[in-house]
C-alpha positions, 0 to 999 in steps of 0.5 A: 178109264171106263173106255179102256176097261170096255176095250179090254173086255171086248178082247176077252172071250165071253167064257173067260170073262164070265169065269172071271166074274164068277171068281170075283163073286166068290171072293166077295161072298167069302169076304162077307161071310168072314165079316159076319163070323167076326161080327164086323158087319154094318149095323143100323146105327153105323149106316145112319151115321154114314148116310148123314156123312153122305149128305142125306138129310131129313126131308130129302127125296132120294133115288138109290141105285145099289149093289148089296154085296159091295157093301159087305155084311149088313146086320139084318140084310136089306131090311136094315139098309132100307130102315136106315134110309127111311130113318134118315129122310124121315116121314117128310122124305121120299125114297125111290128105287129102280125096279125093272123086271129086266136085267139085260137089254131092253130090246131082248126083253120087250120082244118077249114081253106080253104084259108087265104086271105092276104088282107081281113082277119082281125087280131084277135091280138087286136084293135091296130093290126087291125087298123095298118093292114088297113093303106096304105103302110102296108105290110102283110106277107103271112103265113096262121097261123102267118102273120105279118104286117110291115110299113117302108123302109124294109117292103118288106124284113121283110114280103116277106119270109113267103109264103110257109114256112112249119112253121112260125118261120123259118129263113125267117120269120119276127120273125127271121129277126127281130133278124137279123136286131137287132130289138126290141120287145115291149110287152105292157100290155102283157107278154111272156105267152100270146104273146110268138111268138118270143120264137118259133124262137129257135125251128126252129133255132136248129136241132132236137129240143127235144120237139114235138112242132108241130102236126104230121099232115101236112095240105094243105091250100091256100093263097089268095094273094093281086092280087087274085091269090091262092097259095097252101101251106103246113102248120104245126101247134103247138101240143096243148098237148105240148103247154099246157106245156109252162111256158114262163114268167118263162124265164123273170128272165133269160132274165133280168139277161142276159141283154136281156130285161127291164121293163117299163110302157106305160100308165097304162100298164106294158111293156117289152122291148126286144133286139130281137138279144140278146133274140135269142142268149141267147135262143140258148146258154141256150138251148144248154148248159143247156136245157132251153126252154119255157117248161123247163125254169130252164133247165134240171137237 
């Protein structure tokens, strides 16, 4: 289905496509306003129940990708959403969220980046992630392209390995360490097509990955750490030509069949819940045996 959608989008002029997207956003905003006026918003207690129903439990380490508007009206805004997550995982759990300051192509971003300011550069990954980033005690990893924020007893471990990695999905990244920690990934109102960072762990986990996912040039930039010091780093970014060939959501039937993920709902948002360790295990196994990737979701015949 995602391939068909991408094909249809490729035929529609950008002006019409942008107009259609704006109309969708307007309809969503009006629906949220109607919910608020009717007092039908998602409360903290309801959110906690729905998170439990998703299979999130005390002590979990959870990476959350989210679209706040897809949830509908939430009483208290992003704070309520984060409070609910923290209440469910408890003091022994770890909450992680992406916090990239770049909402577009990595190549466009890195070409204009002089430095990444860990403390001050806002997250462009949605309202929930930016609220979470600013909370006391939240740690942020120091990748200039894919920083991740974390709160919990293992926050230092999750975030400390990102600085100086040539690519952001290595074994030292929060994405790979989440699999190592038997964590979970929660997609709330988004899918792999628009939040597929964990799929990239495969590309760095196997030797000589068969597709040119990274642009040929290595870029020099700097990371401004919390103490103000500047650390020069080298960075590789995604190749936009290869990125255009992604068919991430076409992997969902495989993941469901392998017991990697379940479907759920939070508020009005369709939600996916992944076992991060099983996800990576299945990706590596299917790649090695059948050539399955996000670019070849049914394998190579």
